[in-house]
C-alpha positions as CSV (number, residue, x, y, z in Angstrom):
1,Q,-1.4,-17.1,-28.8
2,Q,-2.8,-13.6,-29.0
3,A,-2.2,-11.9,-32.4
4,A,0.0,-8.9,-32.1
5,H,-0.2,-7.4,-35.6
6,D,-2.6,-6.1,-38.1
7,G,-1.6,-8.3,-41.0
8,V,-5.3,-8.9,-41.6
9,G,-5.9,-5.2,-42.1
10,H,-2.9,-5.1,-44.5
11,A,-4.3,-8.1,-46.4
12,A,-7.7,-6.4,-46.6
13,V,-6.2,-3.4,-48.3
14,E,-3.6,-5.0,-50.6
15,Q,-5.8,-8.1,-51.5
16,P,-3.0,-10.5,-52.2
17,E,-3.7,-13.5,-54.6
18,Q,-2.2,-15.9,-52.1
19,V,-1.8,-16.1,-48.3
20,I,0.5,-18.8,-47.0
21,F,0.6,-19.7,-43.3
22,L,4.0,-21.2,-42.5
23,G,2.9,-23.2,-39.5
24,D,3.0,-22.9,-35.7
25,V,-0.4,-21.3,-35.8
26,A,-1.1,-23.1,-32.5
27,D,1.4,-23.8,-29.7
28,N,-0.6,-26.6,-28.0
29,S,1.4,-25.9,-24.9
30,M,-0.5,-28.5,-22.8
31,L,1.3,-31.2,-24.9
32,S,4.7,-29.6,-25.1
33,K,7.6,-31.4,-23.4
34,H,9.2,-28.0,-22.9
35,R,6.4,-26.4,-20.9
36,T,7.7,-25.3,-17.5
37,H,5.1,-22.9,-16.3
38,R,1.5,-23.8,-15.6
39,R,0.2,-20.5,-17.0
40,F,1.1,-21.8,-20.5
41,G,-1.2,-24.8,-20.2
42,A,-3.9,-23.2,-22.4
43,L,-6.8,-25.7,-23.0
44,L,-6.7,-27.3,-26.4
45,N,-10.2,-26.2,-27.3
46,E,-9.4,-22.6,-26.4
47,T,-6.4,-22.9,-28.8
48,N,-8.6,-24.3,-31.6
49,D,-11.1,-21.5,-31.1
50,A,-8.4,-18.9,-31.4
51,V,-6.9,-20.5,-34.5
52,V,-10.3,-20.8,-36.3
53,R,-11.2,-17.2,-35.5
54,N,-7.9,-16.0,-36.9
55,F,-8.4,-18.0,-40.0
56,R,-11.9,-16.7,-40.4
57,R,-10.7,-13.1,-40.1
58,V,-8.2,-13.7,-42.9
59,R,-10.8,-15.4,-45.1
60,E,-13.2,-12.5,-44.6
61,A,-10.5,-10.0,-45.4
62,V,-9.4,-11.8,-48.7
63,P,-12.4,-13.7,-49.9
64,D,-10.9,-14.4,-53.3
65,A,-7.4,-15.3,-52.3
66,Q,-5.9,-18.8,-52.3
67,I,-5.1,-19.6,-48.6
68,V,-2.6,-22.4,-47.9
69,L,-1.5,-23.9,-44.6
70,L,1.8,-25.7,-44.0
71,P,1.5,-27.1,-40.4
72,G,4.5,-26.7,-38.1
73,N,6.0,-28.8,-35.3
74,H,4.0,-26.9,-32.6
75,D,0.8,-27.7,-34.5
76,D,1.7,-31.4,-34.8
77,R,1.9,-31.9,-31.1
78,V,-1.8,-32.8,-31.1
79,L,-1.3,-35.5,-33.7
80,Y,1.9,-36.8,-32.1
81,Y,0.1,-37.1,-28.8
82,A,-2.7,-39.0,-30.3
83,Q,-0.3,-41.3,-32.1
84,D,1.7,-42.0,-28.9
85,M,-1.1,-42.3,-26.4
86,A,-3.9,-43.8,-28.6
87,P,-2.6,-45.1,-31.9
88,E,-5.9,-46.8,-32.6
89,F,-7.5,-43.4,-32.9
90,E,-5.3,-42.4,-35.9
91,A,-7.7,-44.1,-38.3
92,L,-10.9,-43.1,-36.4
93,R,-13.4,-41.5,-38.8
94,P,-17.1,-40.5,-38.8
95,G,-19.5,-43.2,-39.5
96,K,-20.8,-43.8,-43.0
97,L,-24.5,-43.0,-43.8
98,S,-24.6,-45.8,-46.4
99,D,-22.4,-48.6,-47.7
100,D,-21.7,-46.9,-51.0
101,E,-20.7,-43.5,-49.4
102,E,-17.1,-42.4,-49.9
103,T,-15.0,-43.1,-46.8
104,P,-15.1,-40.0,-44.6
105,Q,-11.7,-38.5,-43.6
106,S,-10.3,-39.2,-40.1
107,S,-11.9,-37.2,-37.4
108,I,-8.6,-36.2,-35.9
109,G,-6.8,-33.8,-38.2
110,F,-6.2,-30.2,-39.0
111,R,-9.0,-30.1,-41.6
112,Q,-11.5,-31.1,-38.9
113,L,-10.0,-29.3,-35.9
114,W,-9.6,-26.0,-37.7
115,R,-12.6,-26.1,-40.2
116,L,-10.3,-25.7,-43.1
117,D,-12.6,-27.0,-45.8
118,E,-15.4,-24.7,-44.6
119,L,-13.0,-21.7,-44.7
120,G,-11.6,-22.6,-48.1
121,I,-8.1,-23.2,-46.8
122,E,-5.8,-25.7,-48.5
123,L,-3.7,-28.0,-46.3
124,V,-0.3,-29.3,-47.3
125,D,-0.8,-32.6,-45.6
126,E,2.8,-33.8,-45.1
127,D,5.1,-34.1,-42.2
128,W,6.1,-30.6,-41.1
129,K,9.8,-31.2,-42.0
130,L,8.9,-32.3,-45.5
131,A,5.9,-30.2,-46.5
132,Q,6.5,-27.4,-49.0
133,F,4.4,-25.3,-51.4
134,G,5.6,-23.9,-54.7
135,I,5.1,-20.2,-55.0
136,T,7.0,-19.9,-58.3
137,P,9.2,-22.4,-60.2
138,E,12.2,-21.0,-58.3
139,L,10.7,-20.2,-54.9
140,S,9.2,-22.6,-52.3
141,A,7.5,-22.0,-49.0
142,R,8.1,-24.5,-46.1
143,H,7.7,-24.4,-42.3
144,G,11.4,-25.1,-42.0
145,Y,13.4,-27.3,-39.7
146,L,16.6,-25.4,-39.1
147,T,17.2,-22.9,-36.2
148,G,20.0,-20.8,-35.0
149,N,22.4,-18.4,-36.8
150,N,22.6,-18.8,-40.6
151,S,19.5,-21.1,-40.8
152,E,18.5,-19.3,-44.1
153,R,22.0,-19.8,-45.6
154,K,21.9,-23.4,-44.6
155,L,18.6,-23.9,-46.3
156,L,20.0,-22.3,-49.5
157,E,23.0,-24.6,-49.4
158,K,20.9,-27.7,-48.7
159,H,18.0,-27.2,-51.2
160,G,19.6,-25.0,-53.9
161,R,16.5,-23.0,-54.5
162,S,15.0,-19.9,-53.0
163,Q,13.0,-20.5,-49.8
164,V,10.7,-18.8,-47.3
165,H,10.2,-20.4,-43.9
166,G,8.9,-19.6,-40.4
167,H,10.3,-22.2,-38.0
168,D,12.8,-20.0,-36.1
169,H,10.3,-17.1,-35.7
170,R,12.9,-14.6,-36.7
171,G,12.9,-12.1,-39.5
172,S,15.8,-12.0,-42.0
173,L,16.8,-12.1,-45.6
174,V,19.9,-13.9,-47.0
175,Y,21.1,-13.7,-50.6
176,R,23.5,-16.1,-52.3
177,T,25.1,-15.2,-55.6
178,K,27.0,-17.5,-58.0
179,H,28.6,-16.5,-61.2
180,D,29.2,-18.0,-64.7
181,P,26.3,-18.2,-65.2
182,M,24.9,-15.5,-62.8
183,D,22.5,-17.1,-60.3
184,V,21.0,-15.3,-57.4
185,R,19.0,-17.2,-54.7
186,V,17.3,-15.8,-51.6
187,A,16.0,-17.2,-48.3
188,M,13.7,-15.4,-46.0
189,S,12.7,-16.1,-42.4
190,C,9.2,-14.6,-42.0
191,G,9.2,-13.8,-38.3
192,T,6.1,-14.4,-36.2
193,L,2.6,-12.9,-35.9
194,C,2.0,-14.0,-32.3
195,E,2.4,-11.7,-29.3
196,I,5.8,-11.8,-27.9
197,K,6.1,-11.4,-24.1
198,P,9.3,-11.4,-22.0
199,D,8.7,-14.9,-20.7
200,G,8.1,-16.2,-24.2
201,L,6.2,-19.5,-24.1
202,G,7.5,-20.4,-20.7
203,Y,10.6,-22.2,-21.8
204,E,12.7,-19.5,-23.4
205,P,12.9,-16.2,-21.6
206,D,13.3,-13.1,-23.7
207,P,13.0,-14.9,-27.0
208,D,14.8,-13.3,-30.0
209,W,11.8,-13.7,-32.3
210,T,10.9,-11.0,-34.7
211,P,7.4,-9.7,-35.0
212,G,6.4,-9.3,-38.6
213,M,5.5,-11.1,-41.8
214,G,6.9,-11.8,-45.3
215,W,5.6,-10.3,-48.5
216,C,6.3,-11.6,-52.0
217,H,5.6,-9.8,-55.3
218,V,5.6,-12.2,-58.3
219,W,5.8,-11.0,-61.9
220,D,4.1,-12.7,-64.8
221,D,7.4,-14.2,-66.0
222,G,8.1,-15.9,-62.6
223,L,10.6,-13.3,-61.2
224,F,9.9,-12.4,-57.6
225,Q,10.9,-10.0,-54.9
226,L,10.8,-10.9,-51.2
227,T,10.4,-8.3,-48.4
228,F,10.2,-8.8,-44.6
229,M,7.7,-6.4,-43.1
230,P,8.5,-5.8,-39.3
231,Y,6.0,-5.0,-36.7
232,V,7.3,-2.1,-34.7
233,K,5.6,0.1,-32.0
234,N,2.2,-1.4,-32.7
235,K,2.5,-0.9,-36.5
236,L,3.1,-3.2,-39.4
237,L,5.6,-1.4,-41.7
238,T,5.6,-1.8,-45.4
239,P,8.4,-0.8,-47.8
240,W,6.0,1.3,-49.9
241,G,5.3,3.7,-47.0
242,A,2.1,2.3,-45.5
243,A,1.8,1.4,-41.8
244,Y,-1.0,-0.7,-40.4
245,E,-1.8,-0.2,-36.7
246,G,-2.3,-3.3,-34.7
247,K,-5.7,-4.3,-33.3
248,E,-6.7,-7.0,-30.9
């Protein structure tokens, strides 16, 4: 998927301490059961090249930041396909140089496909529905597994803590307030950083995805503020008045 934002330029200026990818960084459309148009059959190696280049751009922009990846269901299509068609390959690994060498990791996985260790990117290596990463004691990041209207409110009701997620590719903020004692929780859907075209990914015309990204400011005492930053007319818009023009 072609990037349609300048989140990298924004990160280079703001130098966040953390960058969290919420998954679906690759569509792997060749392996999608939903694919209905041959134009969306991008070769897997082309997809991997694009993912690694995007990761490299982010790492070069924020050399000191902690970068975390929570894979999504689109990413996992590669692993599911390998499990279904060649289950014997799941444990396949590089050969040992000596008997006392530590067992190398499997050769089929995100760390290897996307060069995560070389780029200094941490992987939350769990099933995409279960994986989560704690941003603060009261705020978690996850890929998400709910779609449709009110998905953020449903996440708040189900998990009882503040959440950010990306599964539905929309941008929104939902607050829930309870009293006695006062308790305010928030859930944010962080939109998408891919280019949105009228034919979508070939199986959902005119998708109602929202171009943009989420931003979180965390104070030393653990309090936090979430903001969705939309991408409008080729510019990423921030609440503090800065606008970053998109670049290919």
